[in-house]
DSSP file (Angstrom, degrees, kcal/mol; ACC not computed):
  #  RESIDUE AA STRUCTURE BP1 BP2  ACC     N-H-->O    O-->H-N    N-H-->O    O-->H-N    TCO  KAPPA ALPHA  PHI   PSI    X-CA   Y-CA   Z-CA
    1    1 A M              0   0    0      0, 0.0     2,-0.3     0, 0.0     0, 0.0   0.000 360.0 360.0 360.0 136.0    0.0    0.0    0.0
    2    2 A T        -     0   0    0      0, 0.0     0, 0.0     0, 0.0     0, 0.0  -0.759 360.0-128.5-101.0 147.9    1.3    3.5   -0.9
    3    3 A I        -     0   0    0     -2,-0.3     2,-0.1     1,-0.0     0, 0.0  -0.821  28.9-118.0 -93.5 126.0    0.8    6.5    1.3
    4    4 A P        -     0   0    0      0, 0.0    -1,-0.0     0, 0.0     0, 0.0  -0.368  24.5-132.4 -65.1 141.6   -0.6    9.5   -0.6
    5    5 A V        -     0   0    0     -2,-0.1     5,-0.1     1,-0.0     0, 0.0  -0.825  21.5-116.3 -96.4 127.8    1.7   12.5   -0.7
    6    6 A P    >>  -     0   0    0      0, 0.0     3,-1.2     0, 0.0     4,-0.6  -0.256  29.2-111.4 -57.9 150.1    0.1   15.9    0.2
    7    7 A P  H >> S+     0   0    0      0, 0.0     3,-1.2     0, 0.0     4,-0.6   0.826 114.5  61.8 -54.9 -35.6    0.2   18.4   -2.7
    8    8 A E  H >4 S+     0   0    0      1,-0.3     3,-0.8     2,-0.2    -3,-0.0   0.857 103.1  50.3 -61.4 -32.8    2.7   20.7   -1.0
    9    9 A E  H <4 S+     0   0    0     -3,-1.2    -1,-0.3     1,-0.2    -4,-0.0   0.614  98.8  66.9 -81.9 -10.8    5.2   17.9   -1.0
   10   10 A N  H << S+     0   0    0     -3,-1.2    -1,-0.2    -4,-0.6    -2,-0.2   0.631  79.9 103.5 -80.7 -14.4    4.7   17.3   -4.8
   11   11 A L  S << S-     0   0    0     -3,-0.8    -3,-0.0    -4,-0.6     5,-0.0  -0.391  80.7-111.9 -70.2 143.4    6.2   20.6   -5.6
   12   12 A A    >   -     0   0    0      1,-0.1     3,-1.7    -2,-0.1    -1,-0.1  -0.437  31.0-112.0 -68.7 150.8    9.7   20.8   -7.0
   13   13 A P  T 3  S+     0   0    0      0, 0.0    -1,-0.1     0, 0.0    -2,-0.1   0.791 115.8  46.8 -57.8 -29.5   12.1   22.4   -4.6
   14   14 A D  T 3  S+     0   0    0      2,-0.1     2,-0.2     0, 0.0    -2,-0.0   0.460  90.9 101.4 -94.2   0.3   12.7   25.4   -6.8
   15   15 A S  S <  S-     0   0    0     -3,-1.7    -4,-0.0     1,-0.1     0, 0.0  -0.578  72.6-119.3 -87.3 150.0    9.0   26.1   -7.6
   16   16 A A        -     0   0    0     -2,-0.2    -4,-0.1     1,-0.1    -1,-0.1  -0.480  32.9 -98.2 -82.7 153.5    7.1   28.8   -5.8
   17   17 A P        -     0   0    0      0, 0.0    -1,-0.1     0, 0.0    -9,-0.0  -0.340  36.0-112.9 -65.1 156.1    4.1   28.1   -3.6
   18   18 A P  S    S+     0   0    0      0, 0.0     2,-0.4     0, 0.0    -2,-0.1   0.772  99.5  44.6 -67.2 -25.0    0.7   28.7   -5.4
   19   19 A F        -     0   0    0      2,-0.0     2,-0.4     0, 0.0     0, 0.0  -0.954  66.3-168.6-123.3 140.8   -0.2   31.7   -3.1
   20   20 A V        -     0   0    0     -2,-0.4     2,-0.5    -4,-0.1    -4,-0.0  -0.988  25.4-122.4-128.3 135.3    1.9   34.6   -2.1
   21   21 A D        -     0   0    0     -2,-0.4     2,-0.4     2,-0.0    -2,-0.0  -0.652  32.4-168.2 -76.4 122.3    1.2   37.2    0.6
   22   22 A V        -     0   0    0     -2,-0.5     2,-0.4     2,-0.0    -2,-0.0  -0.946   4.3-169.6-116.4 132.6    1.3   40.6   -1.0
   23   23 A R        -     0   0    0     -2,-0.4     2,-0.3     0, 0.0    -2,-0.0  -0.956   2.4-163.1-123.3 141.9    1.3   43.8    1.0
   24   24 A Y        -     0   0    0     -2,-0.4     2,-0.2     3,-0.0    -2,-0.0  -0.896  25.9-109.9-120.2 150.5    0.9   47.3   -0.3
   25   25 A S     >  -     0   0    0     -2,-0.3     4,-2.1     1,-0.1     5,-0.2  -0.523  23.0-126.7 -77.2 148.3    1.7   50.6    1.5
   26   26 A L  H  > S+     0   0    0      1,-0.2     4,-2.7     2,-0.2     5,-0.2   0.886 110.1  55.8 -60.9 -39.9   -1.2   52.7    2.5
   27   27 A A  H  > S+     0   0    0      1,-0.2     4,-2.2     2,-0.2    -1,-0.2   0.913 107.7  48.3 -60.7 -43.1    0.3   55.7    0.7
   28   28 A A  H  > S+     0   0    0      2,-0.2     4,-2.0     1,-0.2    -1,-0.2   0.906 112.3  48.9 -65.0 -41.3    0.4   53.8   -2.6
   29   29 A L  H  X S+     0   0    0     -4,-2.1     4,-2.3     2,-0.2    -2,-0.2   0.911 111.0  49.7 -64.7 -42.5   -3.2   52.6   -2.2
   30   30 A L  H  X S+     0   0    0     -4,-2.7     4,-2.5     1,-0.2    -2,-0.2   0.885 109.4  51.8 -65.2 -38.3   -4.4   56.1   -1.5
   31   31 A R  H  X S+     0   0    0     -4,-2.2     4,-2.4    -5,-0.2    -1,-0.2   0.918 110.5  49.1 -62.0 -42.3   -2.6   57.5   -4.5
   32   32 A E  H  X S+     0   0    0     -4,-2.0     4,-2.6     2,-0.2    -2,-0.2   0.901 111.1  48.9 -65.3 -41.4   -4.2   54.8   -6.7
   33   33 A V  H  X S+     0   0    0     -4,-2.3     4,-2.5     2,-0.2    -1,-0.2   0.917 111.5  50.0 -63.7 -43.4   -7.7   55.5   -5.3
   34   34 A K  H  X S+     0   0    0     -4,-2.5     4,-1.3     1,-0.2    -2,-0.2   0.911 112.2  47.6 -61.8 -42.8   -7.2   59.3   -5.9
   35   35 A L  H  X S+     0   0    0     -4,-2.4     4,-0.6     1,-0.2     3,-0.3   0.920 112.0  49.7 -63.6 -44.7   -6.1   58.6   -9.4
   36   36 A D  H >< S+     0   0    0     -4,-2.6     3,-1.0     1,-0.2     6,-0.5   0.901 109.0  52.1 -61.8 -41.5   -9.1   56.3  -10.0
   37   37 A R  H 3< S+     0   0    0     -4,-2.5    -1,-0.2     1,-0.3    -2,-0.2   0.783 109.4  49.7 -68.4 -26.1  -11.6   58.8   -8.7
   38   38 A S  H 3< S+     0   0    0     -4,-1.3    -1,-0.3    -3,-0.3    -2,-0.2   0.528  92.7 100.1 -89.2  -5.2  -10.2   61.5  -11.0
   39   39 A S  S <X S-     0   0    0     -3,-1.0     4,-1.3    -4,-0.6     3,-0.2  -0.423  79.1-124.5 -82.2 157.1  -10.4   59.4  -14.1
   40   40 A A  H  > S+     0   0    0      1,-0.2     4,-2.2     2,-0.2     5,-0.2   0.814 109.6  62.7 -67.0 -31.2  -13.2   59.5  -16.7
   41   41 A T  H  > S+     0   0    0      1,-0.2     4,-2.2     2,-0.2    -1,-0.2   0.912 102.0  49.6 -62.0 -42.7  -13.9   55.8  -16.2
   42   42 A F  H  > S+     0   0    0     -6,-0.5     4,-2.1     1,-0.2    -1,-0.2   0.892 109.3  52.5 -63.0 -39.8  -14.8   56.3  -12.6
   43   43 A A  H  X S+     0   0    0     -4,-1.3     4,-2.1     1,-0.2    -1,-0.2   0.890 109.0  49.7 -63.4 -39.6  -17.2   59.2  -13.6
   44   44 A M  H  X S+     0   0    0     -4,-2.2     4,-3.0     2,-0.2    -1,-0.2   0.887 108.0  53.3 -66.1 -39.0  -18.8   56.8  -16.1
   45   45 A E  H  X S+     0   0    0     -4,-2.2     4,-2.2     2,-0.2    -2,-0.2   0.905 109.4  48.8 -62.7 -40.4  -19.2   54.1  -13.5
   46   46 A K  H  X S+     0   0    0     -4,-2.1     4,-2.1     2,-0.2    -2,-0.2   0.905 112.2  49.0 -64.7 -40.6  -21.0   56.7  -11.2
   47   47 A L  H  X S+     0   0    0     -4,-2.1     4,-2.3     2,-0.2    -2,-0.2   0.926 110.6  50.1 -63.7 -45.4  -23.2   57.7  -14.1
   48   48 A D  H  X S+     0   0    0     -4,-3.0     4,-2.6     1,-0.2    -1,-0.2   0.893 109.3  52.2 -60.0 -40.2  -24.0   54.1  -14.9
   49   49 A Q  H  X S+     0   0    0     -4,-2.2     4,-2.5     1,-0.2    -1,-0.2   0.899 108.6  50.1 -63.9 -40.7  -24.9   53.5  -11.2
   50   50 A A  H  X S+     0   0    0     -4,-2.1     4,-2.1     2,-0.2    -1,-0.2   0.907 111.4  48.9 -63.9 -41.1  -27.2   56.5  -11.2
   51   51 A T  H  X S+     0   0    0     -4,-2.3     4,-2.2     2,-0.2    -2,-0.2   0.909 111.1  49.8 -64.2 -43.2  -28.9   55.1  -14.4
   52   52 A I  H  X S+     0   0    0     -4,-2.6     4,-2.2     1,-0.2    -2,-0.2   0.920 110.1  50.5 -62.3 -44.4  -29.3   51.7  -12.9
   53   53 A N  H  X S+     0   0    0     -4,-2.5     4,-2.4     1,-0.2    -1,-0.2   0.896 108.7  52.6 -60.7 -40.1  -30.8   53.2   -9.7
   54   54 A L  H  X S+     0   0    0     -4,-2.1     4,-2.4     1,-0.2    -1,-0.2   0.913 107.8  51.0 -62.3 -43.3  -33.3   55.1  -11.8
   55   55 A L  H  X S+     0   0    0     -4,-2.2     4,-2.4     1,-0.2    -1,-0.2   0.910 111.0  48.1 -61.3 -42.2  -34.4   52.0  -13.6
   56   56 A F  H  X S+     0   0    0     -4,-2.2     4,-2.6     2,-0.2    -1,-0.2   0.889 110.6  51.4 -66.7 -37.8  -34.9   50.2  -10.3
   57   57 A Q  H  X S+     0   0    0     -4,-2.4     4,-2.4     2,-0.2    -2,-0.2   0.911 111.4  47.4 -64.5 -40.8  -36.9   53.1   -8.9
   58   58 A Q  H  X S+     0   0    0     -4,-2.4     4,-2.3     2,-0.2    -2,-0.2   0.907 112.7  49.0 -65.6 -41.4  -39.1   53.1  -12.0
   59   59 A H  H  X S+     0   0    0     -4,-2.4     4,-2.4     2,-0.2    -2,-0.2   0.903 111.7  49.3 -64.4 -41.6  -39.6   49.4  -11.8
   60   60 A R  H  X S+     0   0    0     -4,-2.6     4,-2.8     2,-0.2    -2,-0.2   0.917 111.4  48.7 -64.6 -44.1  -40.5   49.6   -8.1
   61   61 A A  H  X S+     0   0    0     -4,-2.4     4,-2.1     2,-0.2    -2,-0.2   0.900 112.0  49.5 -62.9 -41.1  -43.0   52.4   -8.7
   62   62 A H  H  X S+     0   0    0     -4,-2.3     4,-1.8     2,-0.2    -2,-0.2   0.918 112.7  46.9 -63.9 -44.0  -44.6   50.4  -11.6
   63   63 A R  H  X S+     0   0    0     -4,-2.4     4,-2.0     1,-0.2    -2,-0.2   0.909 112.0  49.8 -65.7 -43.1  -44.8   47.3   -9.4
   64   64 A E  H  X S+     0   0    0     -4,-2.8     4,-2.0     1,-0.2    -1,-0.2   0.865 107.7  55.2 -64.6 -35.6  -46.3   49.3   -6.4
   65   65 A H  H  X S+     0   0    0     -4,-2.1     4,-1.2     1,-0.2    -1,-0.2   0.915 109.0  47.0 -62.3 -43.3  -48.9   50.9   -8.8
   66   66 A H  H  X S+     0   0    0     -4,-1.8     4,-0.7     1,-0.2    -2,-0.2   0.855 110.3  52.7 -68.2 -34.9  -50.0   47.4   -9.9
   67   67 A L  H >< S+     0   0    0     -4,-2.0     3,-0.5     1,-0.2    -1,-0.2   0.862 106.3  53.8 -68.1 -35.1  -50.2   46.2   -6.3
   68   68 A D  H 3< S+     0   0    0     -4,-2.0    -1,-0.2     1,-0.2    -2,-0.2   0.813 104.3  55.9 -68.0 -29.9  -52.4   49.2   -5.4
   69   69 A Q  H 3<        0   0    0     -4,-1.2    -1,-0.2     1,-0.2    -2,-0.2   0.689 360.0 360.0 -76.6 -18.2  -54.9   48.3   -8.2
   70   70 A Q    <<        0   0    0     -4,-0.7    -1,-0.2    -3,-0.5    -2,-0.2   0.474 360.0 360.0 -80.9 360.0  -55.4   44.8   -6.8
């Protein structure tokens, strides 16, 4: 009978583990957030969110109107 080998032990000695802990500095993250917020893409995402909210509000009003008629 053979004993199964755990996956970690199947790795070659020079191969990296599948997951690596990555840390970022707070300053770097804040700079990235500031850059993202000033980009046109972020503005479009906010616009899209407003449009989506409007559609849900219209759908809710329509549904409530039908419930009131019953």
